[in-house]
C-alpha positions as CSV (number, residue, x, y, z in Angstrom):
1,X,97.5,66.6,106.5
2,X,98.3,67.6,110.1
3,X,96.9,71.2,109.8
4,X,94.2,72.2,112.2
5,X,91.3,73.8,110.2
6,X,88.7,76.1,111.7
7,X,85.4,75.9,109.8
8,X,83.4,78.4,111.8
9,X,85.1,81.5,110.6
10,X,82.8,83.9,108.8
11,X,84.8,86.1,106.5
12,X,85.3,87.1,102.9
13,X,88.6,87.8,101.0
14,X,88.5,90.5,98.4
15,X,91.2,90.2,95.7
16,X,92.3,91.4,92.3
17,X,90.7,89.2,89.7
18,X,93.0,86.5,88.2
19,X,94.5,86.0,84.8
20,X,97.4,84.3,83.1
21,X,96.5,81.0,84.7
22,X,96.6,82.4,88.3
23,X,93.7,83.1,90.7
24,X,94.9,86.7,91.1
25,X,97.3,89.0,89.2
26,X,98.5,90.7,92.4
27,X,101.3,88.9,94.3
28,X,100.0,90.0,97.7
29,X,96.5,88.6,97.0
30,X,98.1,85.5,95.5
31,X,100.2,85.0,98.7
32,X,97.0,84.9,100.9
33,X,95.1,82.7,98.5
34,X,98.0,80.2,98.3
35,X,98.4,80.2,102.1
36,X,94.8,79.2,102.5
37,X,95.1,76.6,99.8
38,X,98.1,75.0,101.4
39,X,96.3,75.0,104.8
40,X,93.2,73.4,103.2
41,X,91.1,76.4,104.3
42,X,88.4,77.3,101.8
43,X,88.0,81.0,102.3
44,X,85.1,82.7,100.4
45,X,86.5,85.2,97.9
46,X,85.2,88.0,95.7
47,X,87.1,89.5,92.9
48,X,87.3,93.2,92.1
49,X,85.1,93.8,89.1
50,X,85.0,97.5,88.7
51,X,83.6,98.3,92.2
52,X,86.9,98.9,93.8
53,X,86.3,101.0,96.9
54,X,89.9,102.4,97.2
55,X,91.2,99.9,99.8
56,X,94.5,98.2,99.1
57,X,93.7,94.6,98.1
58,X,93.8,92.0,99.5
59,X,91.1,92.8,102.1
60,X,89.8,90.3,104.6
61,X,86.4,91.3,105.9
62,X,85.2,89.8,109.2
63,X,81.5,89.1,109.2
64,X,81.0,89.4,113.0
65,X,82.4,92.9,113.4
66,X,82.5,94.1,109.8
67,X,86.1,95.1,110.4
68,X,88.7,94.4,107.7
69,X,92.3,93.5,107.5
70,X,94.8,94.4,104.8
71,X,98.3,93.2,103.8
72,X,99.3,89.5,103.7
73,X,101.2,89.8,107.0
74,X,98.1,91.0,108.9
75,X,95.7,88.6,107.2
76,X,97.9,85.5,107.6
77,X,98.7,86.6,111.2
78,X,94.9,86.7,111.9
79,X,94.4,83.3,110.3
80,X,97.3,81.9,112.4
81,X,95.6,83.4,115.5
82,X,92.4,81.5,114.5
83,X,94.5,78.3,114.1
84,X,94.5,78.2,110.4
85,X,98.2,77.5,110.2
86,X,100.9,75.1,108.9
87,X,104.1,76.3,110.5
88,X,103.9,74.5,113.8
89,X,106.5,71.9,112.6
90,X,109.2,74.6,112.1
91,X,112.0,75.4,114.6
92,X,112.4,78.9,116.0
93,X,115.3,79.5,113.7
94,X,113.2,78.6,110.6
95,X,110.4,80.8,111.8
96,X,112.8,83.7,112.1
97,X,114.0,82.9,108.6
98,X,110.4,83.3,107.3
99,X,110.3,86.8,108.5
100,X,113.7,87.7,107.1
101,X,113.2,86.1,103.6
102,X,109.6,87.5,103.4
103,X,111.1,91.0,103.9
104,X,113.7,90.4,101.3
105,X,111.1,89.3,98.8
106,X,109.0,92.4,99.4
107,X,112.0,94.6,99.2
108,X,113.4,93.1,96.0
109,X,111.0,90.9,94.0
110,X,107.8,92.8,94.7
111,X,109.5,96.1,93.7
112,X,110.9,94.6,90.6
113,X,107.6,93.1,89.6
114,X,105.9,96.5,90.0
115,X,108.6,98.3,88.1
116,X,108.4,95.8,85.2
117,X,104.6,95.9,84.9
118,X,104.0,99.6,85.4
119,X,107.2,101.5,84.5
120,X,108.4,99.5,81.5
121,X,106.2,101.0,78.8
122,X,105.7,97.9,76.6
123,X,104.4,95.9,79.6
124,X,102.2,98.8,80.7
125,X,100.6,99.1,77.3
126,X,100.4,95.3,76.4
127,X,99.7,93.8,79.8
128,X,98.4,96.1,82.5
129,X,96.1,98.4,80.4
130,X,94.3,95.4,78.8
131,X,93.8,93.9,82.3
132,X,92.4,97.2,83.7
133,X,90.1,97.5,80.7
134,X,88.7,94.0,81.6
135,X,88.1,95.1,85.2
136,X,86.9,98.7,84.9
137,X,84.7,100.5,82.4
138,X,85.9,103.3,80.3
139,X,87.1,105.9,81.1
140,X,87.8,104.6,84.7
141,X,90.1,101.9,83.4
142,X,92.6,104.5,82.0
143,X,92.2,106.7,85.1
144,X,92.8,103.8,87.6
145,X,95.7,102.5,85.6
146,X,97.3,106.0,85.4
147,X,96.8,106.4,89.1
148,X,98.4,103.1,89.9
149,X,101.3,103.9,87.6
150,X,102.0,107.2,89.5
151,X,101.8,105.4,92.8
152,X,104.3,102.8,91.7
153,X,106.7,105.4,90.4
154,X,106.5,107.4,93.7
155,X,107.0,104.2,95.7
156,X,110.1,103.2,93.7
157,X,111.5,106.7,93.7
158,X,111.1,106.9,97.5
159,X,112.9,103.6,97.9
160,X,115.8,104.1,95.5
161,X,116.1,107.9,95.0
162,X,114.9,111.1,96.6
163,X,115.6,113.0,93.3
164,X,112.5,113.3,91.1
165,X,114.7,114.1,88.1
166,X,116.5,110.9,88.2
167,X,116.3,108.8,85.0
168,X,114.3,105.5,85.2
169,X,117.1,103.5,83.5
170,X,119.4,104.4,86.5
171,X,116.8,103.1,88.9
172,X,116.1,100.0,86.8
173,X,119.7,98.9,87.1
174,X,119.5,99.0,90.9
175,X,116.0,97.3,91.0
176,X,117.0,94.4,88.8
177,X,120.4,93.9,90.5
178,X,118.6,93.6,93.8
179,X,115.9,91.2,92.4
180,X,118.6,89.0,90.7
181,X,120.5,88.7,94.0
182,X,117.2,87.8,95.8
183,X,116.4,85.1,93.2
184,X,119.9,83.6,93.7
185,X,119.4,83.5,97.5
186,X,116.1,81.8,97.1
187,X,117.5,79.3,94.7
188,X,120.4,78.4,97.0
189,X,118.0,78.2,100.0
190,X,115.6,75.9,98.1
191,X,118.3,73.5,96.7
192,X,116.6,70.2,95.7
193,X,113.8,70.4,98.3
194,X,110.2,70.0,97.4
195,X,109.4,73.0,99.6
196,X,111.7,75.6,101.2
197,X,112.0,73.7,104.5
198,X,111.8,70.2,103.2
199,X,108.8,68.1,102.1
200,X,106.1,70.1,103.9
201,X,104.9,73.6,102.8
202,X,105.2,76.7,105.0
203,X,104.0,80.2,105.0
204,X,107.2,81.2,103.1
205,X,106.3,78.8,100.3
206,X,103.0,80.7,99.8
207,X,104.8,84.0,99.6
208,X,107.6,82.7,97.3
209,X,105.1,81.1,94.9
210,X,103.0,84.2,94.7
211,X,105.9,86.2,93.4
212,X,107.7,83.6,91.3
213,X,104.6,82.4,89.6
214,X,103.6,85.9,88.6
215,X,107.0,86.5,87.1
216,X,106.8,83.1,85.3
217,X,103.2,83.3,84.1
218,X,102.7,87.0,83.3
219,X,103.3,87.7,79.6
220,X,105.7,90.5,80.3
221,X,109.1,91.1,78.7
222,X,111.6,91.9,81.5
223,X,115.1,91.2,82.8
224,X,113.3,89.9,85.8
225,X,111.7,87.1,83.8
226,X,115.1,86.3,82.1
227,X,116.8,86.1,85.5
228,X,114.2,83.6,86.8
229,X,114.4,81.5,83.7
230,X,118.1,80.7,84.4
231,X,117.3,79.2,87.8
232,X,116.0,75.7,87.0
233,X,115.1,74.6,90.6
234,X,113.0,77.8,91.1
235,X,111.2,77.2,87.9
236,X,110.5,73.6,88.7
237,X,109.4,74.5,92.2
238,X,107.0,77.1,90.9
239,X,105.6,74.7,88.2
240,X,105.2,72.0,90.8
241,X,103.1,74.2,93.2
242,X,101.1,75.6,90.3
243,X,100.1,72.1,89.2
244,X,99.4,70.8,92.7
245,X,97.2,73.7,94.1
246,X,95.8,75.2,90.9
247,X,95.5,72.3,88.4
248,X,92.4,73.7,86.5
249,X,93.9,77.1,86.1
250,X,97.3,75.6,85.1
251,X,95.6,73.6,82.3
252,X,93.8,76.6,81.0
253,X,97.0,78.6,80.6
254,X,99.4,78.2,77.6
255,X,102.1,80.6,76.5
256,X,100.7,80.4,73.0
257,X,97.3,81.7,74.1
258,X,98.9,84.6,75.9
259,X,101.0,85.6,72.9
260,X,97.8,85.5,70.8
261,X,96.1,87.8,73.3
262,X,99.1,90.2,73.3
263,X,98.9,90.4,69.5
264,X,95.2,91.0,69.7
265,X,95.6,93.8,72.3
266,X,98.2,95.5,70.2
267,X,95.9,95.5,67.2
268,X,93.0,96.9,69.3
269,X,95.3,99.6,70.6
270,X,96.3,100.5,67.0
271,X,92.6,100.6,65.9
272,X,91.7,102.8,69.0
273,X,94.6,105.2,68.2
274,X,93.6,105.5,64.6
275,X,89.9,106.0,65.6
276,X,90.9,108.7,68.0
277,X,92.9,110.6,65.4
278,X,90.0,110.3,62.9
279,X,87.5,111.7,65.5
280,X,89.8,114.6,66.4
281,X,90.4,115.4,62.8
282,X,86.7,115.4,62.1
283,X,86.0,117.7,65.0
284,X,88.8,120.1,63.9
285,X,87.5,120.1,60.3
286,X,84.0,120.8,61.6
287,X,85.1,123.8,63.7
288,X,87.1,125.2,60.8
289,X,84.6,124.6,58.1
290,X,82.8,127.5,56.3
291,X,79.4,126.2,57.3
292,X,80.4,126.3,60.9
293,X,81.7,129.8,60.5
294,X,78.5,130.9,58.7
295,X,76.3,129.4,61.5
296,X,78.3,131.2,64.1
297,X,78.1,134.5,62.2
298,X,74.4,134.2,61.7
299,X,73.9,133.4,65.4
300,X,75.9,136.5,66.4
301,X,73.7,138.7,64.0
302,X,70.5,137.3,65.6
303,X,71.8,138.2,69.0
304,X,72.7,141.7,67.9
305,X,69.2,142.2,66.5
306,X,67.6,141.0,69.7
């Protein structure tokens, strides 16, 4: 490889913990991880395991100054500044295309992924809540998930409508129309190439893979997943990068395993719902029971005597 690697950088990358055969379930975290992988730069990482401090992940902490950077653009920009880069072979026109297509992916695919995972109720219940339960302890898992759901809804409403009363199906049509158009543009741009600009990866490949692999690997049911499934070259491209840069994680993941986990999560949710109903019924019966009323009456009499 022709990449210049700097081994004297002291830093740590904090990310959302991985699942579904991927090192992170967040496309922005995954973009930074994949960029480092493609550069051959072994960045130390720590996964969020319930001690989330409120910063937007990914976060790159610099050991020398204890400063931190967020967003893939800022983190990758800093790594390029420190000569952890792989785009020196690109022309000025191709470099400008990276900026344009990255913005398109953020505008369209990232928004559609967030909508699918957080605002489509079946995915929220069967995919995101189980993940948050694995990261945060109760009751914080529900609180954090609810907080994130509100954030995503506000983000998408601000992007597609200023009316809080607009129905989500109306917004969904716009979101998935935009993401479908974006996928078609990426498919046309990729063609039959190994990577987006030929046989050598670039920063854009890291960003594309981060979003496409999440759509492909996440066990969600969504129009977004169906649209990607119709584009053979994008599917082959995503599978090829997954196998090359994350071979162990790829071998651990099978669609059958994920379906089994979804079924198990649904059963656990049903048990939890029934248990909650039983507990509430028991509490209601206790408060309405004659013994409870007698105890309260006796306590009042004792207070009157005193």
